[in-house]
C-alpha positions in Angstrom: 10.0 25.5 4.8 8.4 21.9 3.8 4.5 21.5 4.8 3.1 18.6 3.5 -1.0 18.1 4.1 -2.8 14.8 3.6 -6.5 14.7 2.8 -9.4 12.6 1.2 -10.0 10.0 4.3 -12.9 9.3 5.8 -15.7 6.6 6.1 -16.7 4.0 3.1 -18.4 0.9 2.5 -16.6 -2.1 1.5 -15.8 -2.0 -2.3 -15.9 1.8 -2.4 -13.1 4.0 -3.1 -11.1 6.6 -2.0 -8.6 9.2 -3.4 -6.0 10.5 -0.9 -3.6 13.6 -1.5 -0.3 14.6 -0.4 0.1 18.2 -1.1 3.1 20.0 -0.8 4.0 23.8 -0.1 7.6 25.3 0.3 9.0 22.6 -2.0 8.2 20.9 -5.1 7.5 17.0 -4.6 8.7 16.5 -8.7 12.1 15.2 -7.8 11.3 13.4 -4.8 10.4 9.7 -3.8 6.9 9.9 -2.2 6.0 7.0 -0.3 2.6 6.1 1.4 2.5 4.4 4.5 -0.5 3.2 7.0 -0.6 2.6 10.7 -3.2 1.0 12.7 -3.4 1.9 16.4 -0.5 0.2 18.3 1.0 -0.8 15.2 4.2 0.1 13.2 3.8 2.4 10.3 3.7 0.2 7.2 5.1 1.2 4.0 2.5 0.6 1.2 3.4 2.2 -2.2 5.8 4.5 -3.2 6.7 6.4 -6.9 10.3 7.7 -7.1 11.9 10.8 -8.6 11.6 8.9 -11.7 7.8 8.1 -11.7 8.5 4.3 -11.2 6.4 2.9 -9.0 6.9 0.7 -6.1 4.5 -1.7 -3.9 5.5 -3.2 -0.9 2.4 -4.8 0.5 0.7 -7.6 -1.7 -2.7 -7.1 -0.2 -3.3 -3.9 -2.0 -1.7 -4.6 -5.3 -4.3 -4.0 -8.2 -6.4 -1.7 -5.8 -4.0 1.2 -5.1 -2.1 3.2 -7.4 -0.2 6.3 -6.9 0.6 9.2 -8.9 2.1 12.5 -8.8 0.7 15.9 -10.3 4.0 17.9 -10.4 2.1 21.5 -11.5 0.2 20.9 -8.4 3.1 19.4 -6.1 0.6 16.8 -4.9 0.5 13.1 -5.0 -2.2 10.8 -4.7 -3.3 7.5 -3.7 -6.5 6.0 -5.3 -8.0 3.3 -3.5 -10.1 1.0 -5.0 -12.1 -2.0 -3.8 -11.5 -1.0 0.0 -11.8 -3.7 2.7 -12.5 -3.3 6.3 -8.6 -4.6 6.6 -7.7 -1.3 4.8 -8.9 0.8 8.0 -6.0 2.9 9.2 -4.4 6.4 9.0 -2.8 7.0 6.1 0.4 9.3 5.4 2.8 10.6 3.0 6.3 10.5 3.3 8.9 12.3 1.1 12.4 11.8 0.8 15.3 13.7 0.4 15.8 14.6 -3.7 17.0 12.1 -5.9 17.1 9.3 -3.2 15.3 5.8 -4.2 12.2 4.6 -2.5 12.4 2.2 0.4 9.5 0.9 2.7 10.9 1.8 5.9 9.5 4.9 7.3 13.0 6.2 8.6 14.1 6.8 5.3 11.6 9.6 4.6 12.3 13.2 5.6 9.2 15.0 5.9 5.6 13.5 6.5 2.1 14.7 6.1 -0.5 14.6 9.2 -2.1 11.8 8.5 -5.6 11.0 7.2 -8.1 8.2 8.7 -9.2 5.9 6.6 -12.6 3.8 8.0 -14.3 1.0 5.8 -17.1 -0.4 7.5 -21.0 -1.0 6.5 
């Protein structure tokens, strides 16, 4: 059974950094597209960035370009979201989604089969 664990969130000052993790158990993330999403209370989940099964990266949100990067450690079956130069508007619950094997990246949460539980990121001074 596939399980995804999100971790790494927390409280950080503006300009700070965090690295979020999406760790899979019972499944290898090496052959799947993995996307990071964020969601504010009362709003829809927004696709931010995705890494394909071939490690191609697609960024969906202009506001995070140049600040957020996604990477994969296949041996650890973990995908990371490195967030730099964080801003108060980045405050959200962040979660990862995993697609069926070899399916491409998309920005739509309904395309993703499995989800982490989410981790809260709060950017505040």
